[in-house]
N, C-alpha and C positions, 0 to 999 in steps of 0.2 A: 504494500500500500504506500503510495506516494504521499509524503507529508512535507509541508512547508511550515516551519514553526517560527512565528513572528513574536517579537517582544520589543519593549522600549517605549510604547505609547504612554500617554498620561496627560496631565494638566500642567500648563506652563503659561506664564504671563507673556504678553506681547513683547517682542525683543529678545526673548529667551531662546534656548536651544534644547533639542532632543536628538537622540540617536536611536534609530530603529534598526533591528537586526532580523535577519531571516535565514534560518538554517535548514538545509535539506540533505538528502543523501549524496554520497560522493559521486555515484554514477550519473545522477541527474545534473548535479552541479557542473560536472566536467563537460557535459555536452550542451549546456544551455546558456544562452544569453538570459540575464535576469533583469527584473525591473520592479518598480513600485508604481502603483496607481492609487488614486484616492477617490472617495465619493462622499460628498457633503449632502446633508439632508435636502431632498427636493431637487438635487442636481444629478446630472449624468456622471458616470465614472470618467475620471480624467487621468491620462497617463502623466506621470510625474517625472520619472527618470528611468533610464535603461542603461545597462552595461553589458557589452559583448564579452565573449570569452577572451578576446585579446586586450580587454580593458578599455576599449573606446566607449565613450559615453554620449548620451543625448539627454537633454532636459526640456521640460516644458518652459515656455517663455516666462511664465509666472513665478518660477522658482530659480531661474538662472542667477548665479552669483550668490545665492543663499543656501541652496541645497547641494550636497555632494554625495554621489553614489560611489561605492567602492566594493570590491570583493576580496575575500581572503580565501585563496584556494586551499590552504592547509586546513581551514576550519569549515569548508563548504558553506560559507556564510556570506551574504551580501548585506551591506549596511546602507543606511540613508542618514547622513548627518544633516540636520536641519537647524540652520542658524537664522537669526533675525526673524523669528516667527511672527506672523501676522494673524489677526483674527480670521481672515479668509482662508488660512491654512487648516482651519478646523475641519476634520473629516475622519472617516475611517480609512486607514491606509492598508493596502493589500500588496503583498509580495506575489510575483508571478514568474513563471518560466516561459521563455519564448520557444516553445516546443509544440509539436503536434502529437498527441493532444496537449493542450495547455493546462498547467496546474496553478492553483491559487491557494494562498494562505487563508486563514480564517478571518484575518483583519485585526487591526489594533487601532483603538481610538486615540486620536490626538485632538486635544481641546486647547485652544489658545484664548486666554481671557484678555480683554482689552482694558 
């Protein structure tokens, strides 16, 4: 059974930082580009950041310069460092694999208070 285990969400004040983690199995991590998306109440799911196996990255315009995605191949883990958080970053954040089929984590809540 494929699992993506997310952690690191929580409540933070605007301007603060959080780091999300997503761990999965070695075989899946080794073949997958990984990413994070988010969904705020009443809004569509939005892709936030993606990192390929070679480490190249892509970001949504709304988070460029504030969020950093990285991967630790030794730990089979992808991270999302979120700095200068804004109230509009409040959402459930999901880790996913860019594979067929695609796999998703259970989601972790990030709440930014203004």
